[in-house]
C-alpha positions as CSV (number, residue, x, y, z in Angstrom):
1,X,0.1,-0.1,0.0
2,X,3.0,2.6,0.8
3,X,4.8,1.7,-2.3
4,X,1.7,2.2,-4.5
5,X,1.1,5.5,-2.6
6,X,4.9,6.6,-3.6
7,X,4.2,5.8,-7.0
8,X,1.4,8.1,-7.6
9,X,1.8,11.8,-8.3
10,X,2.9,14.5,-5.9
11,X,-0.5,16.3,-6.2
12,X,-2.3,12.8,-5.4
13,X,-0.1,12.1,-2.5
14,X,-0.7,15.7,-0.9
15,X,-4.5,15.6,-1.8
16,X,-4.6,12.1,0.1
17,X,-2.5,13.4,2.8
18,X,-4.9,16.7,3.3
19,X,-8.2,14.3,2.7
20,X,-6.9,12.1,5.7
21,X,-6.0,15.2,7.9
22,X,-9.4,17.1,7.3
23,X,-11.1,14.1,8.0
24,X,-9.0,13.1,10.9
25,X,-9.6,16.7,12.4
26,X,-13.3,16.6,11.6
27,X,-13.8,13.4,13.5
28,X,-11.5,14.7,16.3
29,X,-13.6,17.9,16.4
30,X,-16.8,16.1,16.3
31,X,-15.6,13.8,19.3
32,X,-14.3,16.4,21.2
33,X,-17.3,18.6,21.1
34,X,-19.7,16.0,21.5
35,X,-17.6,14.7,24.5
36,X,-17.8,18.2,26.0
37,X,-21.2,18.6,25.2
38,X,-22.2,15.3,27.0
39,X,-19.9,16.1,30.0
40,X,-21.8,19.6,30.0
41,X,-25.1,18.2,29.6
42,X,-24.4,15.5,32.4
43,X,-23.3,18.3,34.8
44,X,-26.6,20.4,34.0
45,X,-28.7,17.2,34.3
46,X,-27.1,16.5,37.7
47,X,-27.5,20.2,38.8
48,X,-31.3,19.8,37.4
49,X,-31.8,16.6,39.2
50,X,-30.4,18.3,42.5
51,X,-32.7,21.0,42.1
52,X,-35.9,19.0,41.4
53,X,-34.9,16.5,44.1
54,X,-34.5,19.9,46.5
55,X,-37.8,21.2,45.6
56,X,-39.7,17.8,46.0
57,X,-37.9,17.4,49.5
58,X,-38.9,20.9,50.3
59,X,-42.4,20.2,49.3
60,X,-42.6,16.9,51.5
61,X,-40.7,18.8,54.5
62,X,-43.6,21.5,54.3
63,X,-46.1,18.6,53.9
64,X,-44.7,16.9,56.9
65,X,-44.7,20.2,58.9
66,X,-48.1,21.0,58.1
67,X,-49.2,17.7,59.1
68,X,-47.4,17.8,62.5
69,X,-48.8,21.3,63.2
70,X,-52.4,19.8,62.7
71,X,-51.4,16.8,64.7
72,X,-50.4,18.8,67.7
73,X,-53.3,21.0,67.8
74,X,-55.5,17.7,67.6
75,X,-53.6,16.5,70.5
76,X,-54.0,19.8,72.5
77,X,-57.8,19.2,71.9
78,X,-57.5,15.6,73.3
79,X,-55.4,16.4,76.1
80,X,-57.8,19.0,77.2
81,X,-60.7,16.3,77.5
82,X,-58.6,15.1,80.7
83,X,-58.5,18.3,82.3
84,X,-57.8,16.5,85.9
85,X,-55.8,13.9,84.5
86,X,-55.8,10.2,85.1
87,X,-55.0,7.8,87.7
88,X,-55.2,4.0,88.5
89,X,-57.8,2.6,90.8
90,X,-57.8,-0.8,92.7
91,X,-60.6,-1.9,90.5
92,X,-59.7,-4.7,87.9
93,X,-61.0,-4.2,84.5
94,X,-60.7,-6.9,81.7
95,X,-59.9,-5.2,78.3
96,X,-60.0,-7.8,75.5
97,X,-57.7,-10.7,76.6
98,X,-56.0,-8.5,79.6
99,X,-56.7,-8.0,82.8
100,X,-56.0,-4.5,83.9
101,X,-56.4,-1.8,86.3
102,X,-59.1,0.7,85.9
103,X,-57.5,3.9,84.9
104,X,-60.2,6.9,85.9
105,X,-60.5,10.3,85.5
106,X,-63.1,12.6,86.5
107,X,-65.9,11.1,84.7
108,X,-65.0,7.6,86.0
109,X,-63.5,4.5,84.5
110,X,-61.7,4.8,81.1
111,X,-61.3,1.2,80.4
112,X,-63.9,0.3,77.6
113,X,-65.2,3.7,77.7
114,X,-65.3,5.3,74.2
115,X,-67.1,8.5,74.8
116,X,-64.2,11.0,74.9
117,X,-62.2,9.1,72.0
118,X,-65.5,9.1,69.6
119,X,-66.2,12.7,70.7
120,X,-62.7,13.7,69.6
121,X,-63.2,11.6,66.3
122,X,-66.6,13.4,65.5
123,X,-64.8,16.8,66.4
124,X,-61.7,16.5,64.4
125,X,-62.0,13.2,62.0
126,X,-58.9,12.0,63.4
127,X,-58.2,9.1,65.7
128,X,-57.7,8.8,69.4
129,X,-56.6,6.1,71.8
130,X,-55.8,6.1,75.7
131,X,-53.0,3.6,76.7
132,X,-52.8,2.6,80.1
133,X,-49.7,0.8,81.7
134,X,-49.4,-2.9,81.6
135,X,-46.4,-4.4,83.3
136,X,-43.5,-2.9,80.9
137,X,-45.8,-2.3,77.9
138,X,-49.0,-0.2,77.2
139,X,-52.4,-1.6,76.4
140,X,-54.9,0.0,74.5
141,X,-58.0,0.4,76.8
142,X,-60.0,3.0,74.9
143,X,-59.7,4.0,71.3
144,X,-61.5,5.2,68.3
145,X,-58.8,3.6,66.0
146,X,-60.2,0.4,64.0
147,X,-58.4,-2.2,62.2
148,X,-58.8,-3.6,58.7
149,X,-62.1,-5.5,59.7
150,X,-63.8,-2.4,60.9
151,X,-63.5,-3.4,64.7
152,X,-61.9,-1.1,67.3
153,X,-58.2,-1.9,68.0
154,X,-59.2,-2.4,71.7
155,X,-57.0,-4.7,73.7
156,X,-53.7,-4.4,71.6
157,X,-50.5,-3.6,73.3
158,X,-48.1,-0.6,71.9
159,X,-45.1,-3.0,71.7
160,X,-41.7,-2.3,73.1
161,X,-40.5,-2.4,69.5
162,X,-42.7,0.9,69.0
163,X,-40.0,3.6,67.7
164,X,-41.4,5.9,70.4
165,X,-41.3,3.4,73.5
166,X,-38.2,4.5,75.1
167,X,-39.1,8.3,74.8
168,X,-42.5,7.5,76.0
169,X,-41.1,5.2,78.9
170,X,-39.2,8.4,80.1
171,X,-42.0,10.6,80.1
172,X,-41.2,12.3,76.5
173,X,-43.5,13.0,74.0
174,X,-43.1,11.1,70.5
175,X,-44.4,12.1,67.3
176,X,-44.1,10.8,63.7
177,X,-45.8,9.1,60.9
178,X,-46.8,5.4,61.7
179,X,-48.4,2.7,59.8
180,X,-51.4,1.5,61.8
181,X,-53.6,-1.3,60.8
182,X,-53.2,-0.7,57.1
183,X,-53.3,3.3,57.2
184,X,-50.8,6.0,57.5
185,X,-51.1,8.4,60.4
186,X,-49.2,11.4,61.6
187,X,-49.2,10.7,65.2
188,X,-48.5,12.3,68.6
189,X,-48.0,10.0,71.9
190,X,-48.4,12.2,75.2
191,X,-47.3,10.6,78.3
192,X,-49.0,10.9,81.6
193,X,-46.8,10.3,84.8
194,X,-47.7,9.9,88.3
195,X,-46.0,11.5,91.2
196,X,-43.1,9.4,91.1
197,X,-42.7,10.4,87.5
198,X,-43.5,6.8,86.3
199,X,-45.5,7.0,82.7
200,X,-48.8,5.3,83.7
201,X,-50.6,6.2,80.5
202,X,-50.4,7.8,77.0
203,X,-52.8,9.7,75.0
204,X,-52.6,9.1,71.5
205,X,-53.8,11.0,68.7
206,X,-53.6,10.2,64.9
207,X,-54.1,12.5,61.8
208,X,-54.8,10.3,58.7
209,X,-52.4,10.6,56.3
210,X,-53.4,7.9,54.0
211,X,-55.3,9.6,51.2
212,X,-52.4,12.6,51.1
213,X,-49.8,10.0,50.9
214,X,-51.7,8.0,48.0
215,X,-52.1,11.3,46.2
216,X,-48.4,12.1,47.0
217,X,-47.3,8.7,45.7
218,X,-49.6,9.0,42.5
219,X,-47.9,12.6,42.0
220,X,-44.4,11.2,42.4
221,X,-45.2,8.1,40.0
222,X,-46.3,10.6,37.4
223,X,-43.2,12.8,37.9
224,X,-40.9,12.1,34.7
225,X,-37.1,12.3,34.7
226,X,-35.9,12.5,30.9
227,X,-37.9,10.1,28.8
228,X,-37.9,6.9,31.3
229,X,-36.5,8.3,34.7
230,X,-38.8,8.5,37.7
231,X,-38.8,9.3,41.2
232,X,-38.2,7.0,44.1
233,X,-38.8,7.4,47.8
234,X,-37.0,4.9,50.3
235,X,-36.8,5.0,54.3
236,X,-33.8,6.9,55.4
237,X,-31.2,6.0,58.1
238,X,-32.6,5.5,61.5
239,X,-36.0,4.3,59.8
240,X,-37.2,1.2,60.9
241,X,-37.1,0.1,57.3
242,X,-34.1,1.9,56.7
243,X,-33.1,1.2,53.0
244,X,-36.4,0.2,51.7
245,X,-38.2,1.4,48.9
246,X,-41.5,3.1,50.0
247,X,-42.6,4.7,46.5
248,X,-41.6,3.1,43.2
249,X,-43.3,1.9,40.1
250,X,-41.4,-1.6,40.4
251,X,-39.2,-2.0,43.6
252,X,-41.6,-0.7,46.3
253,X,-41.2,-3.2,49.4
254,X,-37.5,-4.1,48.3
255,X,-34.3,-3.1,50.0
256,X,-32.6,-0.5,47.5
257,X,-29.2,-0.9,49.4
258,X,-29.1,-4.6,48.1
259,X,-29.6,-3.6,44.6
260,X,-26.5,-4.2,42.3
261,X,-25.5,-2.1,39.3
262,X,-24.2,-3.8,36.1
263,X,-20.6,-3.7,37.6
264,X,-21.6,-5.6,40.5
265,X,-21.4,-2.6,43.0
266,X,-23.9,-1.2,45.4
267,X,-24.3,2.3,44.5
268,X,-27.2,3.1,46.9
269,X,-25.6,2.1,50.0
270,X,-24.5,5.9,50.1
271,X,-28.1,7.3,50.1
272,X,-28.2,6.4,53.6
273,X,-24.9,7.9,54.5
274,X,-25.0,11.6,53.1
275,X,-27.7,14.1,53.0
276,X,-27.7,14.9,49.3
277,X,-25.6,14.3,46.1
278,X,-25.3,12.6,42.8
279,X,-25.0,9.2,41.6
280,X,-23.2,7.8,38.3
281,X,-23.8,3.9,37.9
282,X,-23.9,1.2,35.2
283,X,-27.2,-0.3,34.6
284,X,-28.4,-3.3,32.7
285,X,-27.0,-3.5,29.1
286,X,-27.0,0.4,28.9
287,X,-24.5,3.2,29.1
288,X,-25.6,4.2,32.7
289,X,-27.7,5.9,34.6
290,X,-27.8,9.5,36.6
291,X,-29.5,10.2,39.6
292,X,-29.7,12.6,42.5
293,X,-30.9,12.3,46.1
294,X,-31.9,14.6,49.0
295,X,-32.9,13.6,52.4
296,X,-36.4,14.7,53.6
297,X,-36.3,16.3,57.1
298,X,-39.3,14.9,59.2
299,X,-40.3,12.1,57.2
300,X,-36.6,10.5,57.4
301,X,-37.4,9.6,53.7
302,X,-34.9,10.0,50.9
303,X,-36.1,11.3,47.6
304,X,-34.0,9.5,44.4
305,X,-34.6,11.0,41.0
306,X,-32.5,9.8,38.1
307,X,-32.8,8.2,34.4
308,X,-30.5,7.0,31.9
309,X,-27.4,8.9,30.8
310,X,-28.0,9.0,27.3
311,X,-31.5,10.7,27.6
312,X,-29.6,13.5,29.0
313,X,-27.2,13.4,25.8
314,X,-29.7,13.9,23.0
315,X,-28.6,17.3,22.5
316,X,-25.2,16.4,22.0
317,X,-26.1,13.5,19.8
318,X,-28.1,16.0,17.5
319,X,-25.2,18.4,17.6
320,X,-22.7,15.7,16.9
321,X,-24.7,14.3,13.8
322,X,-25.0,18.1,12.5
323,X,-21.4,18.4,12.9
324,X,-20.7,15.3,10.9
325,X,-22.9,16.5,8.3
326,X,-21.6,20.1,8.1
327,X,-17.6,19.0,8.7
328,X,-18.3,16.2,5.9
329,X,-19.5,18.5,3.2
330,X,-16.8,21.1,4.3
331,X,-13.9,18.6,4.3
332,X,-15.2,17.4,0.6
333,X,-15.2,21.1,-0.6
334,X,-11.7,21.7,0.9
335,X,-10.3,18.6,-0.6
336,X,-11.6,19.4,-4.0
337,X,-10.2,23.1,-3.8
338,X,-6.9,21.9,-2.1
339,X,-6.4,19.4,-4.9
340,X,-6.7,21.9,-7.7
341,X,-4.8,24.2,-5.8
342,X,-1.9,21.8,-5.1
343,X,-2.1,20.5,-8.9
344,X,-2.0,23.9,-10.3
345,X,0.9,24.8,-7.9
346,X,3.0,21.7,-8.7
347,X,3.0,22.3,-12.2
348,X,6.5,23.9,-12.6
349,X,8.0,20.8,-10.9
350,X,7.1,18.8,-14.0
351,X,9.4,21.3,-15.9
352,X,12.2,21.2,-13.6
353,X,12.2,17.2,-13.3
354,X,12.6,17.2,-17.2
355,X,15.4,19.5,-17.0
356,X,17.1,17.6,-14.1
357,X,16.6,14.2,-16.2
358,X,18.0,16.0,-19.2
359,X,21.1,17.2,-17.2
360,X,21.3,14.0,-15.4
361,X,21.5,12.4,-19.1
362,X,24.5,14.9,-20.1
363,X,22.1,16.9,-22.5
364,X,23.5,20.2,-21.3
365,X,22.4,21.9,-24.6
366,X,18.6,22.1,-23.1
367,X,17.2,25.7,-22.2
368,X,16.5,26.3,-18.7
369,X,14.0,28.7,-17.6
370,X,15.4,31.8,-18.3
371,X,13.0,33.8,-16.3
372,X,14.3,33.3,-13.2
373,X,18.0,34.8,-13.5
374,X,17.6,37.6,-11.1
375,X,17.4,35.4,-8.4
376,X,14.6,34.6,-5.4
377,X,14.2,36.3,-2.4
378,X,11.2,34.7,-1.2
379,X,10.4,31.5,0.7
380,X,9.0,29.6,-2.0
381,X,10.7,26.1,-2.2
382,X,9.9,25.6,-6.1
383,X,11.2,28.9,-7.1
384,X,14.4,28.1,-5.2
385,X,14.6,24.8,-7.0
386,X,14.3,26.2,-10.3
387,X,16.9,28.6,-9.8
388,X,19.2,26.1,-8.2
389,X,18.5,24.0,-11.6
390,X,19.4,26.9,-13.6
391,X,22.4,27.6,-11.6
392,X,23.7,23.7,-11.8
393,X,22.8,23.7,-15.7
394,X,24.8,26.8,-16.3
395,X,27.8,25.9,-13.9
396,X,27.9,22.5,-15.4
397,X,28.1,23.8,-19.2
398,X,30.9,26.6,-18.3
399,X,32.4,23.5,-16.3
400,X,32.5,21.1,-19.5
401,X,33.7,23.9,-21.5
402,X,36.6,24.7,-19.7
403,X,37.5,21.2,-19.1
404,X,37.4,20.4,-22.9
405,X,39.9,23.5,-23.5
406,X,41.8,22.5,-20.6
407,X,42.2,19.1,-22.0
408,X,43.0,20.1,-25.3
409,X,45.6,22.6,-24.0
410,X,47.4,19.5,-21.9
411,X,47.1,17.2,-25.0
412,X,48.8,19.8,-27.0
413,X,51.6,20.3,-24.5
414,X,51.8,16.8,-24.2
415,X,52.7,16.4,-27.8
416,X,55.2,19.1,-27.9
417,X,56.9,17.3,-24.8
418,X,56.8,14.1,-26.8
419,X,58.5,15.9,-29.5
420,X,61.2,17.6,-27.3
421,X,61.8,14.2,-25.9
422,X,62.1,12.6,-29.3
423,X,64.7,15.2,-30.2
424,X,66.6,15.0,-26.8
425,X,66.8,11.1,-27.2
426,X,68.4,11.4,-30.6
427,X,71.0,14.2,-29.4
428,X,71.8,11.7,-26.4
429,X,72.1,8.7,-28.6
430,X,74.5,11.0,-30.9
431,X,76.2,12.0,-27.7
432,X,76.8,8.6,-26.5
433,X,78.3,7.5,-30.1
434,X,80.7,10.6,-29.9
435,X,81.5,9.5,-26.2
436,X,82.2,6.0,-27.1
437,X,84.6,7.0,-29.9
438,X,86.2,9.5,-27.5
439,X,86.7,6.9,-24.9
440,X,88.5,4.5,-27.4
441,X,90.8,7.3,-28.7
442,X,91.7,8.2,-25.1
443,X,92.6,4.4,-24.6
444,X,94.4,4.5,-27.8
445,X,96.4,7.8,-26.4
446,X,97.0,6.1,-23.0
447,X,98.6,3.0,-24.6
448,X,100.6,5.5,-26.9
449,X,101.8,7.7,-23.8
450,X,102.8,4.2,-22.1
451,X,104.8,3.5,-25.3
452,X,106.4,6.7,-25.2
453,X,107.5,6.1,-21.7
454,X,108.9,3.0,-22.1
455,X,110.9,4.3,-25.5
456,X,111.8,7.6,-24.6
457,X,114.4,7.6,-27.6
458,X,111.4,7.5,-30.2
459,X,109.7,10.2,-28.3
460,X,109.9,12.6,-31.1
461,X,107.8,10.4,-33.5
462,X,105.5,9.1,-30.7
463,X,105.3,12.7,-29.6
464,X,104.2,13.7,-33.2
465,X,101.6,10.9,-33.2
466,X,100.5,12.0,-29.7
467,X,100.3,15.8,-30.9
468,X,98.0,14.3,-33.9
469,X,95.9,12.2,-31.4
470,X,95.8,15.1,-29.1
471,X,94.5,17.2,-31.8
472,X,91.9,14.6,-32.7
473,X,90.9,14.3,-29.0
474,X,90.5,18.1,-28.8
475,X,88.3,18.1,-31.8
476,X,86.4,15.4,-30.4
477,X,86.3,17.0,-27.0
478,X,84.8,20.3,-29.1
479,X,82.3,18.2,-30.5
480,X,81.3,16.4,-27.5
481,X,81.2,19.9,-25.8
482,X,78.7,21.3,-28.5
483,X,76.7,18.3,-28.2
484,X,76.6,18.5,-24.5
485,X,75.5,22.1,-24.8
486,X,72.7,21.7,-27.2
487,X,71.5,18.7,-24.9
488,X,71.5,21.2,-22.0
489,X,69.3,23.4,-24.1
490,X,67.1,20.7,-25.2
491,X,66.5,19.3,-21.5
492,X,65.9,23.1,-20.5
493,X,63.3,23.5,-23.0
494,X,61.8,20.1,-21.9
495,X,61.9,21.2,-18.4
496,X,59.9,24.5,-19.4
497,X,57.3,22.6,-21.4
498,X,56.7,20.1,-18.8
499,X,56.5,22.7,-16.1
500,X,53.7,24.5,-18.4
501,X,51.9,21.1,-18.6
502,X,52.2,21.0,-14.7
503,X,50.6,24.4,-14.7
504,X,47.9,23.3,-16.8
505,X,47.2,20.5,-14.7
506,X,47.0,22.8,-11.8
507,X,44.4,24.9,-13.9
508,X,42.5,21.5,-14.3
509,X,42.4,20.9,-10.7
510,X,41.3,24.4,-9.9
511,X,38.4,23.7,-12.6
512,X,37.7,20.3,-11.0
513,X,37.5,22.2,-7.4
514,X,34.9,24.6,-8.9
515,X,33.0,21.8,-10.2
516,X,33.2,19.8,-6.8
517,X,32.1,23.3,-5.1
518,X,29.2,23.7,-7.3
519,X,28.1,20.2,-6.9
520,X,28.5,20.5,-3.2
521,X,26.5,23.6,-3.3
522,X,24.0,21.8,-5.1
523,X,24.0,18.9,-2.7
524,X,23.8,21.4,0.4
525,X,20.7,23.2,-1.6
526,X,19.0,19.6,-2.1
527,X,19.8,18.7,1.6
528,X,17.7,22.2,2.8
529,X,15.0,21.7,0.6
530,X,14.8,17.9,2.0
531,X,15.0,19.3,5.5
532,X,12.3,21.6,4.6
533,X,10.3,19.0,3.1
534,X,10.6,17.0,6.3
535,X,9.6,20.0,8.4
536,X,6.3,20.3,6.4
537,X,5.6,16.6,7.2
538,X,3.7,14.8,4.6
539,X,2.7,17.8,2.6
540,X,6.4,18.4,1.7
541,X,7.0,14.6,0.5
542,X,7.0,15.7,-2.9
543,X,9.6,18.4,-2.3
544,X,11.6,15.7,-0.7
545,X,11.4,13.5,-3.8
546,X,12.8,16.2,-5.9
547,X,15.5,17.1,-3.5
548,X,16.6,13.6,-3.6
549,X,16.9,13.7,-7.3
550,X,18.9,16.7,-7.1
551,X,21.1,15.2,-4.6
552,X,21.3,12.0,-6.7
553,X,22.4,14.4,-9.6
554,X,25.0,16.3,-7.5
555,X,26.3,12.9,-6.3
556,X,27.0,11.7,-9.9
557,X,28.5,15.1,-10.8
558,X,30.8,14.6,-7.8
559,X,31.7,11.1,-8.8
560,X,32.5,12.2,-12.4
561,X,34.5,15.2,-10.8
562,X,36.3,12.8,-8.3
563,X,37.4,10.6,-11.4
564,X,38.4,13.4,-13.5
565,X,40.2,14.9,-10.5
566,X,41.9,11.5,-9.9
567,X,42.7,11.2,-13.7
568,X,44.4,14.8,-13.4
569,X,46.0,13.7,-10.3
570,X,47.6,10.9,-12.1
571,X,48.6,13.0,-14.9
572,X,50.2,15.5,-12.3
573,X,52.0,12.6,-11.0
574,X,53.3,11.5,-14.2
575,X,54.3,15.1,-15.1
576,X,56.3,15.1,-12.1
577,X,57.9,12.0,-12.8
578,X,58.5,13.8,-16.1
579,X,59.7,16.9,-14.6
580,X,62.0,15.0,-12.1
581,X,63.5,13.0,-14.9
582,X,64.1,16.0,-17.2
583,X,65.8,17.6,-14.2
584,X,68.1,14.8,-13.7
585,X,68.6,15.0,-17.4
586,X,69.3,18.3,-17.5
587,X,71.8,17.9,-14.3
588,X,73.4,15.1,-16.2
589,X,73.7,17.1,-19.2
590,X,75.1,19.8,-17.1
591,X,77.7,17.6,-15.8
592,X,78.5,16.2,-19.0
593,X,79.1,19.6,-20.1
594,X,81.2,20.2,-17.3
595,X,83.0,16.9,-17.9
596,X,83.6,17.8,-21.7
597,X,85.0,21.3,-20.6
598,X,87.2,19.5,-18.6
599,X,88.2,17.2,-21.1
600,X,88.8,20.3,-23.8
601,X,91.2,21.8,-21.1
602,X,92.8,18.7,-20.8
603,X,93.1,18.0,-24.7
604,X,94.4,21.8,-24.8
605,X,97.2,21.5,-22.1
606,X,97.9,17.8,-24.0
607,X,98.3,19.6,-27.2
608,X,100.8,22.5,-25.5
609,X,102.4,19.2,-23.7
610,X,103.1,17.8,-27.2
611,X,104.3,21.2,-28.6
612,X,106.5,21.4,-25.5
613,X,107.9,17.5,-25.9
614,X,109.1,18.7,-29.4
615,X,110.7,21.6,-28.0
616,X,112.1,19.5,-24.8
617,X,112.8,16.2,-25.8
618,X,115.1,15.6,-22.9
619,X,111.7,15.9,-20.8
620,X,109.6,13.1,-22.9
621,X,109.9,10.6,-20.0
622,X,108.5,12.7,-17.3
623,X,106.0,14.2,-19.8
624,X,105.0,10.9,-21.0
625,X,104.2,9.7,-17.4
626,X,102.2,12.9,-16.8
627,X,100.3,12.6,-20.3
628,X,99.7,8.8,-19.1
629,X,98.2,10.1,-15.6
630,X,96.4,12.7,-17.6
631,X,94.9,10.3,-20.3
632,X,93.8,7.8,-17.4
633,X,91.7,10.8,-15.7
634,X,90.4,11.8,-19.1
635,X,89.4,8.2,-19.6
636,X,87.6,7.8,-16.5
637,X,85.7,11.2,-17.0
638,X,84.9,10.0,-20.5
639,X,83.5,6.7,-18.7
640,X,81.6,8.9,-16.2
641,X,80.0,10.9,-19.3
642,X,79.3,7.7,-21.0
643,X,77.4,6.7,-18.1
644,X,75.5,10.2,-17.9
645,X,74.8,9.9,-21.6
646,X,73.3,6.5,-20.9
647,X,71.2,8.2,-18.0
648,X,70.0,11.0,-20.3
649,X,68.8,8.5,-22.9
650,X,66.8,6.7,-20.4
651,X,65.2,9.6,-19.0
652,X,64.4,10.7,-22.6
653,X,62.9,7.3,-22.9
654,X,61.0,7.7,-19.9
655,X,59.8,11.5,-20.8
656,X,58.6,9.9,-24.0
657,X,56.6,7.3,-22.4
658,X,55.3,10.0,-19.8
659,X,54.3,12.2,-22.4
660,X,52.5,9.1,-24.1
661,X,50.6,8.4,-21.1
662,X,50.0,12.2,-20.3
663,X,48.5,12.2,-24.2
664,X,46.2,9.1,-23.4
665,X,44.8,10.6,-20.3
666,X,44.1,13.6,-22.0
667,X,42.1,11.3,-24.8
668,X,40.1,9.5,-21.9
669,X,39.3,13.0,-20.4
670,X,37.8,13.9,-23.9
671,X,35.9,10.6,-24.0
672,X,34.5,11.6,-20.3
673,X,33.4,15.1,-21.5
674,X,31.8,13.8,-24.9
675,X,28.8,12.5,-23.1
676,X,27.9,16.2,-22.3
677,X,26.3,17.9,-25.2
678,X,26.6,21.5,-25.3
């Protein structure tokens, strides 16, 4: 997949990248806004639920307070029906199945007497009961409270488990809601104590809340939270049924604290621990629920309002769908416009690519964009690349032209060096022949001198012969001197020509340095373009590709330059060797010239000596010995001169070979430069 992506055009690559980035950004924005909206709506839902639960709690608290006020007024009315209080008598009265002491007031025995309680009921509509102390409990001895079957609840005990038992036994009033015989009452229990502060009786009144609580239950049942949520009432902490659901469409009578959420936790236990708050908990196969709870004073209830979390996030879902549609259309429009703009902006790169391909193939005769000669000052990488292409094309044309001219000049100089070396070689050969003849003559002269020394009497004849030989030797020395002088001049000229060749080689090295610098600058520019493309990320990948092509071309240019530089280096080494050889030949020629000069002077002296021998025959023996010694010295000098001549010949041969190799190197340079079309 990646390879296929790399093969498509740069415009298509940038379009794909822009498309992916736009789609990703759109999805990210949509997701972020949806999450923020859901979080905000969830927070608002919690605040709203808390406000609703607080409102309901205040309403129920007011209802409780109002009911309690009514019950207190009724309690005062019933209490006033016993203005002189009550007391026990010694008379025993049976109430139901219990045998009790008679409780009396100013009107008589209260046991089984329903006058006052019925009167109270007729006056107020409430219920009333008189409890008499029975052992450790309290027994209903007179009551208007009826059981479910319509019978009076006479002869029933209060029970030690009654929530007000402990307060009543201590002489304290107990008030609160009670569920008695299937109905709900707001009750007040007022204890009556004797002179020893023992509770002997209790006056109870009950204000019937059954219908009111039924209406309240119906009202709470119809309260809708969200779309499917509802209100729940459960008994609070300290209630006899703590944690039990008192009002709920389905869970009434169950302990809510034992209900598990989808994650096996018990989220509702906190309802009995705190006065108010909010809950987030997972429910069965849903995203979760949100609820708010509030403790209701007086009733000792807890109101719980809640519903599914996604019901509060419908606004965010609508916003999400709208954003997806809007961002989708916007993204499609931006992608189409971006694709068109990218395609238009990348048109110049096609021409740059064609130019670079032609330059890489050596076709320097192409015309590179002449409209950007003035330079580029902006940040447009395409314009910089076009300018760099133009500079590289111009630099390569100038470089190849200079190299061609330099190679031609070096080849001409090499041919001249080869010709001069050939002339020097011929002169050295001729010098060797002459020296060989001179050596032979000197050998003969030495033999003659020895004969003169042995035969002093024939000194005149031998001296004449020696004089002739000396004249010949002098002529030969003159010839050797002239030949060596010509050789010295030829070697000097060859040394100058080789030095000129070395200078031209150095010029070639300078040109090659210029080429290398141009290629290095091109490589650096391409590297900078690649760095800028890398900073641009995926949108700069096309620039990176073109920059890599430029770097590759610059690399090939550097390789060719290095090869030419290597050839020129070899040429310079060979030229240096030729210069060294010629300098050695020049030194040898100079030394031969000095030797010839010495030989010339020696032969001149020999000629003078021979003339003196003619005049001074008496000194023939000693002169002959001196002549033999001088001849031996001359012979040794000639041997040395002969060796130097041989070395000169070898140096000339080496010089010729160096010039041949130099010419071959120049031809190779011509072949390398021939692939560039100017």
